N, C-alpha and C positions, 0 to 999 in steps of 0.2 A: 689521347687518340684511342677510339673504341676499336677493339679487335673484332673483326667479323668471324663468328665461329665457323661459318661454312667455308670461308677462305682457309681457315686453320685446318679443318678436316680434309679439304682437298689437297692442301700442301703436304699433309702427313701421308695421304694416299700416293701423291706423286713421288715422294721420296722413296717409299717402299716399292713402288712399281719399278722405279729405276734400278734399285738394288736387285730385284727379282728378275729384271729384264722381261717384264710382263708384256704380253701381247697387247699392242696399242688398242686393238678393238675391245678387249676386255677392260682395259684401263678407261676407255671412253664410256663404257657402260657403267662402271663403278663411280665415275665422277659426279653423276647426277642421280637423284631419286627417280624411281620409275613412275611414281604417282604421288601427287600432292593435292590434297583437297582443302579448299578454304570454305568455311561456312559462316553465316551470320545468323546468330541464334537469338530470337526474341524471348525474353523472360519477363513474366509478370512479377513485379516487385510487391513487397508487403503493403505499400501505400497505394496500390492500384495502378501505378504507372508501369510502362513497359520499357525495359532497357534492351538494346541489341548488343550482344557480345560477339566479338570476332574469334573464331576458333580455326585450328589447323589440324590436319593429320598427314604426315609424310610417311610413305612406304618406300624405303630405299632399294631393296633388292629381295626377290623371293626365289633365287636359284636353288637354295638349299631347303627352303621351307617357308611357311607363312611369316608375315612380318610380326615383330614382337617389340614392344617398348612402351614406355610410360606416357602418362598424360600429366602435364603440369598446369596449374592455375597460377599465373603470375602476371603483374602489370607489364613486364618487359618482354613478354613472349613475342617473337617475330617469326616470320616465315623462314628466314635464313637460319635462325637458331634451331627451329624444329627440323629443318632439312639436315643440318649438321649433326644433330643428336640422333637422327635416324641412321645416318651413315655410321656414326660411332657404334650404334647398336648392332648393325650388320657385322662390323669388325669384332665386336665383343662376343657375339654369338659364335663367330668363326673361330676365335681363339679357344673357346671352351668346347668347340665341336658340337654345338647344339643344332638341331635341325630347324633353324630359323634364319630369316633375314631381319633387317632392322626396321622398326617403325618408331614414330614419336608423334605425340600430339600435344596441343596446348590451347589454352583459352586466355585471351588478354583480359585479366581481371585481378583485382586485389581481393582475395577471398575474405580478408579480415573486415571488409566493408559490407559483407553480406550476412544476413541472418541465416540460421540453420535451414529454415524453410526455403529461402532464396537459393542457398547453395544446392539444396536437393533439386529444385526446379531447373537450375542451370546444368547440373550434372546429367539429369535425365534428357534435357533438351539437346545437349551437345552429343550424347551417344546416339540419340535418335537421328540427329543430323548426319552423323558419319556412318550410320548403320549400313548403308549400301556397300561400303568397302571394308567393313570389319566382320569378324565372326571366327569361330574356332578353327576353320580351315584357311582363313584369309589373313587375319591380322588380330592379334590378341593384346589389347592394351593392359596397362598395369599402373599402380600408383607412382607418382614422381613428386616433384616439388609442390607442396601445399595440397596434395591429394592423399587419401588414405583408404583403409579397408572399407569404411562406411560408404565413401563415394563409389568405390568399386561395386559394392552390394547394390546401390541404387542403379548403377549403370547396367549391371547384369540383369536386374529386374526389368528395367525399361527395354533393354534389347530383347529380352524374352517376350515382352508384350508386343513389340514391333514385329517380331517373327511369328506372331499368331499364338502366343501363349505357350510356346515350347520352352520349358526351363532349360536355359543354356549356360550352365556354370563355366564352360570352357571358353566363353567369349572374353573374359578378363581374368587376370590373376591378382594376387594380393587381396583376396576377399576374406571376410570373417570365416573362421573354421566351420561354423554351422551351415554356411551356404557354399561349401566346397573349397574353402581355403586349405592351405597346407600347413601342417605343424612345421615349426622352424622357419617360416617365411619372414617373420618380423625382424629377427636378428641375422638373417642369412647374409646380407651385404657386409655387415660388420664382422661376422664370423669368417667369411671369405677373405676379407681384408686382412684379418689377423693371421690367417693361414698363409697368405702370400708373404706377409711381413716375416713370419717365422721361417719360411723357405728361403727368402732372400737373405735374411740375417745369417742363416747357416752358411751360405756361400760367401758372405762377407766376413765371417768369423766374429760376428757380434753375438755375444751370449745374452739371451733375453733376460735371464735372471740378473737384475741389477742395472739393466740398460735404461736410459732415460728417453721419454717420448713427449712431444708436444702435439696437441690435437686441435686443429682448426675446424670448428663446427661441432656442435654437441646436439645435433638432431639424432634421428634414428641411427644413421651410419656411424657418426663420430662417437656417440655414447656407447654403442654396442662394441665398436672396435676397442675403445678405451677399457671397457670391462674385460674383454677377452685378453687384451695385452696385460692388464693388471693381474689376471689369473695366472698368466705365464711368468709372472715375476718382474714385469717391466714397471718402472716407476714413472707415472704420469706427472710431469712437473708443470704443465701449463695447458689451459683450455680456453678457447675463445668462442664466443657466439656473436651474432650480428649486433647485439646490444652491449658488448663489452667482454672482457676476458679476465682470467685470474692466473697467477703464477704462485707456485708453492714448491720450493726446491726440495723439501723432504718428502714430497709425493702427495698426490690428490687421490683419495679413494673415490672412483667413479660412481659406486653405488650410493655413497653418502652425498655426492654432488647431485645425483639424480633426485634423491629425497629432498635435498635443500631446494632444488629448482622447482619441485612439485609444490613445496610450501610457499616459496617467495615469488615464483614466476620467472626468476632469472638466476644467473650463477654468480653475479657480483656480490661481494660481501661474504663469500664462503669462509667459514672460520679458519683463521691462520693463513689466509691467502692475501696477496697484494694484487692491485689491478695491473693489467697488461693490455696493450693495444694489439690489434691484428698484425700490424706492421712489425711490432716487436716480436711477436710469437714466431713469425716466419723466419726470423734471423736469430732465434734463440740457440744457445749452445746445447745441443742434445744429440742423441744417437739416431732417433727416428722422428721424422716429421710426418704427421698424418694430415692430409688435406681433404677435409670432408665438408667443405662449404660450397662455394660457387666457382664459376669459371674465372680464368685469367688472374690468379692470385700471385703466382710467381712469374715475373716478367723480366725483360732485359734490365730494367731499372734496379730490381732487388736481388736477382739471381746470384750476383757476385758476393752478396752478404750472407747467403744461406750457410749455416754451419752444421746442419744435420749430415750424417753419413748415408742415411737411407731415407728417401722420400716415398711415401705410399699415397697414391691418388685415390682417395675414397670417393671424391666427387668427379663429375665429368669435366674434362678440359681445364683443370686448375693451373696448368703450366703452359706458357706460350712456346711455340717452336724456337724463338730466339733464346728464351730462358733455358730450354732443353739443351741447346748447343753449349751455353755457358756452363751449366751443371756438369755436362759430360766432360768438358774440358777440365773442370776442376776435380774430376774423379768422384763426383757424388752419384751414387746409384739411385735411379728413379724407377720405381715399379709403377707401370702406367695404368691409367684408369680402366682401359678396356680389359685388363687382366684383374686388377685389384678389386674393382667393385662389381665383378661379374657374379658374385655369390647370389645376389638378388635375382638376376635373370635365370640363373641355374635352378634355384628353388622355384621360381615362377614356372620354369619348364616342367619341373617335377609336379607342380600343382596342376598344370594343364594335362599332363599324362594321367594323373589320378582322376581328373574330371572326365576324361575320355573313357577311362576304364570303369568309372564308378566304383573304384576300389582305393582305399586310403591307407597310407603308410604311417608307421609310428615315427615319433620325433627322432629316435635313434637311427632309424633307417634313412630318413631324410639327411640327417647330419653326416652319417658315414658316407653316403653317396656324394654329398657336397664336398667333403674332405677329399675323396678320391678324384673327383672332377677337377678341383682347384689345383691339387698337387700335380696331376697329369698335365694340366695346362701350363703350370709354371715350368715344369721340366721341358716341355716342347719349346717354350719361349726361350728359356735359358740356353738350351742346346743350339737353337737358331742364332742367338746372340754370340755364342762362342764360335760357331761355324763361320759366320760372316763378319765377326768382330764389329758388331753394331750394338747400340744401346738396347735395353729391354723393350723400350717403346717401339723402336724400329723392328725388332725381332717379333713382337706381338703382331704388328701389322703384317709382317711378312708371312707368319704362320697362317693368319686369317685369310689373307689375299690369295695365297697359294691354294687354300681349300676352296675358296669361292671360284677361282679360275678353273679349277678341276670340274666343279659343278656346272659352270657356265658352258664349258666345252662339252661335257657329257650330255647336256640338254640340247646341244646343237644350236646355241644362240649365236655362235661365231663360226 
């Protein structure tokens, strides 16, 4: 049974709204995105044929500021997924107290089937198609699944052309440093993830030195989180990727694993490790479980077998609401996606600020500002969870929605 991500996002909103006794008028506004654009983008292929790709951009709410959120290139992108992700982005920005609402975009494509030249033409055609609704003051896209800094550079360049040749670095974030990217952006999500794990572990009495962790997903977020945890003394005992996984009970060195992956193209066969499936990793006996892959990984079917004490959602929506209830009942602490993986959007915000000022910060400045933002956000969420005796996920939604409600009222929308 396929879980509809929009239904999940709305269900999470409804639960938080009930706890906060939210004004029904504000609740109604937040249940749906304010604007969704669907585009059909013709792209000339290398063999001279033309393929038409379907793309979307959803802008959920701009009460606090312009929309912000990634663009993904994936064969399974749907309108409902993009809407749900834009809602989650609104709540994520709200938790961190960033002056943004949520946006999200996607193109239905498997980028592995495209040449570099085709990928560039698609990236440019998509941003040109959504140009009427994006821009530094309206909506600021960023990289997401299967998109990267190079794609952002092409999009920034194309948008600048569409706008009459005005160089507009602030239209997207996650760009290469040379064209207005921010230092510290690449590892920001993983760094933020590790900061939240550290703060949550303190509250749970888990000493990071010698604690064990399993990491699902070894892309940008999973690998950086593993590196930061290993630096803090955590023993990484298992890692999985879409093409297989490894377990090594005396610990995996994430730096060595990254090197190995660079050479071989995958993580299987890492010296001293045994193979492990995704399903096995999720129920492994460990202190910390990092979910940095895709949606709907922990469901009501497997939540009863999870043995970690602390789960950190590095990916968006990896745990279903039914699974949440089972984990809470079993006393397993779950640090939610809208808090855990907000390091990326926080440094994206710093990048946008630097673009608007045309003044750039050092890596130390970026990292110390990120540290402060993440710790403040964790404290606000933890306090809310204690006050209302709710899970950290519910508390994160409540912190965010209370801020949104205040902005909606102040602007006179209700």
